[in-house]
C-alpha positions in Angstrom: 11.5 26.9 21.4 15.0 26.8 20.5 16.3 28.2 17.7 19.1 27.3 15.5 19.8 30.2 12.8 22.2 32.5 11.1 19.1 35.2 11.6 17.5 36.4 13.9 14.2 36.6 12.7 12.7 38.9 15.0 11.7 41.9 13.1 8.1 43.4 14.0 7.4 43.2 10.0 9.3 43.2 6.6 7.6 45.8 4.1 4.8 46.2 6.1 4.1 42.4 6.6 4.3 41.1 10.0 4.5 37.3 8.9 7.7 36.5 6.6 10.7 34.6 7.0 12.2 37.5 8.8 9.4 38.0 11.2 8.3 34.5 12.5 10.4 34.1 15.8 9.0 37.4 16.8 5.5 36.4 16.2 6.2 33.0 18.0 7.8 35.1 21.0 4.7 37.2 21.0 2.5 33.8 21.5 5.0 32.2 24.2 6.8 35.1 25.5 10.3 36.1 25.1 11.8 34.2 28.2 10.4 31.0 26.6 13.0 31.3 23.4 16.3 30.9 23.1 18.6 31.1 20.0 21.3 29.8 18.7 24.4 30.7 16.3 22.5 34.4 15.5 25.0 36.1 13.5 22.5 38.7 11.5 20.0 40.9 12.4 18.8 44.6 12.1 19.7 46.8 15.1 16.0 46.7 16.0 16.2 43.0 16.2 19.6 42.8 18.1 18.3 45.5 20.9 15.2 43.1 21.0 17.4 40.2 21.9 19.5 41.8 24.0 16.6 43.4 25.7 15.0 39.9 26.6 18.2 37.9 26.6 17.5 35.3 23.7 20.8 35.0 22.2 23.5 32.4 23.2 26.6 31.1 21.4 26.5 27.9 19.4 28.7 25.9 21.8 27.4 22.5 23.2 28.0 23.6 26.5 26.0 26.7 26.1 22.8 24.5 24.8 23.3 21.9 27.5 23.1 24.2 29.9 20.2 25.6 28.6 18.7 22.2 28.1 19.3 21.2 31.1 17.8 24.4 32.7 14.2 23.3 31.1 14.0 19.9 32.9 11.3 18.0 31.4 9.3 20.9 29.9 8.3 20.8 26.4 10.7 21.3 23.5 10.5 22.5 19.9 13.4 22.9 17.7 13.4 25.3 14.9 16.0 24.4 13.1 17.3 26.7 10.0 20.1 25.3 8.0 21.7 28.6 7.2 23.1 28.3 10.6 26.0 26.3 8.7 28.6 28.1 7.1 28.1 28.9 3.5 31.3 27.2 2.4 30.0 23.8 3.1 26.5 24.6 2.2 25.8 27.3 -0.3 22.5 26.2 -1.3 20.6 28.8 0.8 18.5 32.0 -0.4 20.2 33.6 2.5 23.8 32.7 3.2 25.6 34.3 6.0 29.3 34.1 6.3 30.6 32.9 9.6 28.6 30.2 10.3 29.4 26.8 12.1 30.3 23.5 10.7 28.2 20.2 10.3 30.3 18.6 13.0 29.5 21.3 15.5 25.5 21.2 14.6 25.7 17.4 15.4 27.2 18.3 18.7 24.6 20.5 19.5 21.6 18.3 18.5 23.6 15.6 21.2 22.3 17.6 24.1 19.0 16.9 23.1 18.3 13.0 23.6 16.1 12.2 26.1 14.4 15.3 26.5 10.5 16.3 25.7 10.9 17.2 22.2 7.4 17.7 20.7 8.0 18.9 17.4 10.9 19.9 14.8 11.4 21.7 11.9 14.4 22.0 9.3 14.1 24.2 6.6 16.1 26.5 4.2 17.2 24.5 1.4 17.5 26.0 -2.3 19.5 23.4 -4.0 19.0 25.1 -7.7 22.1 27.8 -5.8 24.0 24.3 -5.1 24.7 22.0 -8.6 27.4 20.1 -6.5 24.2 18.7 -4.5 26.1 19.1 -1.6 23.5 21.3 0.4 20.8 18.7 -0.6 22.8 15.9 0.9 23.8 17.7 3.7 19.9 18.4 4.5 19.1 15.0 4.0 21.6 13.9 6.7 20.4 16.4 9.1 17.0 15.1 8.9 18.5 11.7 9.5 20.1 13.0 12.9 16.4 14.5 13.8 14.6 11.1 13.4 17.3 9.6 15.4 17.2 12.1 18.3 13.3 11.8 17.9 13.6 7.9 18.6 16.3 8.5 21.7 13.4 9.2 24.1 11.1 6.1 22.9 13.9 4.1 23.4 15.2 5.0 26.8 11.7 4.9 27.9 11.0 1.5 27.0 14.4 0.5 29.0 13.3 2.6 32.1 10.2 0.7 31.8 11.2 -2.6 30.9 9.8 -5.4 32.7 6.8 -3.5 34.5 3.2 -3.7 32.8 2.0 -1.7 30.3 -1.9 -1.5 28.8 -3.2 -0.1 25.6 -4.5 2.9 28.0 -1.1 4.0 28.3 -0.2 7.5 26.7 1.7 7.6 23.6 5.3 9.4 24.2 4.1 12.1 21.2 0.9 13.5 22.9 1.1 16.8 24.0 -1.8 19.1 24.2 -3.6 16.5 21.6 -0.5 16.1 19.4 -0.4 12.2 18.7 2.7 11.8 16.2 5.7 13.6 15.5 6.7 15.4 12.5 9.8 16.5 10.8 8.8 19.6 8.2 11.2 19.5 5.5 11.1 23.0 3.8 12.6 23.3 0.8 12.7 26.6 -2.1 13.1 24.1 -5.0 11.9 26.2 -8.1 8.7 25.0 -10.1 10.7 24.3 -13.1 13.4 21.9 -11.4 13.4 18.3 -11.5 11.2 16.4 -9.1 13.2 14.1 -7.0 16.1 16.4 -6.9 15.3 16.7 -3.3 12.8 14.8 -1.4 10.3 17.2 0.5 7.7 15.5 2.9 6.5 15.3 6.3 7.3 12.3 8.3 5.0 11.1 11.1 5.3 8.5 13.8 2.1 6.7 13.8 -0.1 4.7 16.0 2.0 1.9 15.1 5.3 4.1 15.7 6.3 3.5 12.2 7.7 6.7 10.4 5.3 7.6 7.7 5.6 9.4 4.6 2.3 12.2 4.9 3.0 13.9 2.0 4.4 13.4 -1.5 
């Protein structure tokens, strides 16, 4: 798991609850092992979280070089990317419920994403938008453009494999690129904290999936 975020999200619990936005990566690490988690852009956490992250060496700086080095070390292992957009500085992305000064710029984020094309991405999520905190609409636009980059990123390996296999015989028995432990389509999860009274259409929340025909489909309204 590769984690882009401002917050470590490694707490054992928050107010007695082990399953919250501040604990979720800790629960992921419980399942897959801390050795399989690397976190980039983290700049906020409790003392307990910092100690845990340092103990297990999960933290890395958000630089192209650090991301590239880690990605290359994974070889062709499956990668899940979880992207919390409060990794960006709130001066350019204020529409979040948990702003944290000292973040990266969007160009830096895209530079990090560009270290992933061609790798074995089996899933992604992109979250943390509260558009009612940003009446300018800039945060919603930034989220939308980031999702576009994720879709292009997901498509890169398919194109690379098509070039690699150009001229070779293929059959219907060929396994789909997205098949990993039963996963037969690629999803980009869009999570938004739009309040109930906000107008629909302010930000399009949907799951996008790559179906059997390799077309991106809208899975939910």
